[in-house]
N, C-alpha and C positions, 0 to 999 in steps of 0.2 A: 504493500500500497504506500503510496507518494502521496503525504501531506505536502501542499505546496500553495502558495494563496497567485503568484507567481503566476498566469496562464504560457509564458513563453518560456519559465522555467520549466513545468510542470507536464510541458508537451516534449524536450530536450529526454526531460529523463523518463516521460512514458516511453520516448519511442525508440532510446535507448534499450534498455528493460526489454520489451516488446524483441525489438532484434535478436535478445540475447536467450529469449526464448519464453523471460518468462510474462506471466499473468497479472496486469497493471490493474488495479485499482486507485482510481485518483479521488482526491479530495480537500477539497480548495481552504477551508474553515476547520477548525475542531471541533466542534458540534459533529461536524459532518462525519470528522476520522474516529471519533467512540460512538458514532450511532453506526458506520461500518462494519465496523471492530468485532460487534456481538453477529454481526451476520456473513461477516470472510473472514474470520478466523487468519488476519495475513498469516504468513511464513515468515516474514518480516518488514518492519513501518518504516520508511522513509520519514523525519518531521523537522519542519523548515523552523523553523525556532519563534521567530517574527513575526507571528498568525496575527488576523485578527483576530477578535471575541477573544474567543476561549486562547491566552498564550498559548505557543508552542511546551513551556518546560509543565504545565498543568495538563496536555494531553500525554506529554512522559511518564509523569505519576499517576495520573488514570488508569495509563495501560499497563505501567508494574505492578500497582498495590491488588491486580485482576489476572496480569496472563506473564508468563514470561519469553514470550515473544520476543526477537532480540531489532531491536533500536537503535537506529543508525539517526542522528543528528547533523544536521546541517544548519548555518552560523558564516558568518563575514571572517572572511580572511583574516582580523585581526584583532575581532573581538572573543579575546582566549577569559573572558566572561560566561561568553557564552558557551563557555566547551567547557566551565569546573562546575557550572547551574548544570548544563544539558545530563552530565555525568553524574554531578550529586541526583540528579531526581531518576535516577533509575535506568539512561541513556548505556549502549555495550558499547557507542563509539562514534565516530564524527566525522565526517568529511567538512571542507570551507570552498563557501564559492569566491573563484571562480574554480569550480571543481574537473576532476581532466577524469573522462566516462568508465577507463580503463583501470584508474584505482580508482569508482565505486564498484567497477563490478568485482572486482578483486574484496573487497570487502563487504561485498554480500555473503561472495561464493565463502570467506572464513567464518560468516556469522550463521551461514546453513551448517556447514561442517562441523563448527563447532556444537550447535544444537543438535546434530545427529549423534555426533561421537557421547555427550553428555548425557545423551537418553537413552545408550549402549552398554555404556560401560558399568558396570559391578562399582558397589563405593561400600567406601572401608566406611567402621561403626563409629571410628574415632579415629584420627588424628591429634597430637597436640606439639608442641612446646614449650616446654617452660609455660609458664600458667597461661596461655592460650589455648584454646581445646576450640576445635569442629568439628561437626559431625555432616557428613558429604549427605547421608539421604533424606535430611532434613532441613538443609542450610543453614543450621542454626551454630553462630561462634559464641565463643564465654571467653572472658580473661576473670584469671580468680575465679574462676565459676560468676561474677556475674555477666548478663546477657549482653553480644555487643548489637547495635542495631549497624548492620552492612547492605547494602545495594548487592545485586547480581553479582558484578561486576568483583567490587571488592572482596568478596568473595573468596573469589575463584583466583585473585592474586594471590588472596591468603593461602589458601589451598597448596599453592606452586612453593613460595615458599618455605613451608613449614614440610612440606615432600623435598622440599632440598638437602632436607639435613643442614641446615647452617650453611649449604657451598653457597658461592657469589652468582645470582641469576643477573643475567645484564638486561637492559631496557630489549635485548633485540631477543633475549629468550624471552622475556615474558609477553613480546608483543606475540609470536609463536605458539608459546602454549594456552593465553589469553585470547590472545584476539586472534592465533591463527594465520599471521604472516610477520613477514622478519627485515630484512634493511628496509622495504620499501615503507614500510609501517612511518606515524611521528612520535617519536619518545618519547612528543608533550604529554601524551594519556597517559605513557606507563609513572613519568614525573607527576600526575595529578592523581593519579589513584595511592602514590605514593603517597603523597602529599594529606589524603586524607583518611586512609591508613593510621597515619601516626596521629593525630588529630584523636581519633575514635584509640588506639591503644598504646600510646603515652602517658602519663601524668606529664610532661616535658615534652611537648611537638619539636618544641625548636630544640631540645638536646634528646635524640631521642635513646631511648637502655633496648630495645626491642629490633624495631628494623630501621638500620642503620644501613646508608650508604657508606660503597667501597670506593674511593677517588680513583675514574679510571675504570674502573671496573663495572658497577653498578650496586644494586643490593643484597643485602642478607637478613636471614631474620634468626636470633638469637635469643636462647632460653633463656 
């Protein structure tokens, strides 16, 4: 489903995606998108954040509250606030305007592969790193026994860091494992996720004790 109020951009997106073999459902407003999502049950949703009426962020929040459908937000090239806000609302990835159709196609395919993989892979009951415990089967996370409010993608990043067993994961490692693409991806999406995870895991996010940066290499999770 393509949620975009500008007819020209909506046409470009729909034409490209249909040429790639997708069936595309179009929505011009957030209200229309939420209504259509009940009937169409899309496999991926592409949402422009700057919508009239219901804001794109509210569309993302509403979809995420009832569904695990992959959501990719579309934002202005220089608006990093939109990127952070979109991911915080529950989006899985983002593309910027003007976008490259092939990159968009790669992001969509990566989300579809990720969804298929998660649906088919057996889940461990509990995995832990020191005081941090997650339950993959129920997507629950805890620190010192207290529940953590994590988005779907935050949970997946945390899970990969725990499974790494203290080893360093680079941006590209996380992009491949969580988002399904490597060097072609934008490392900012990883940095934003790490920043948000620290705000939820650490006593002082500015001086992290668990989720640490290894300069020049990446990130690791310490007990």
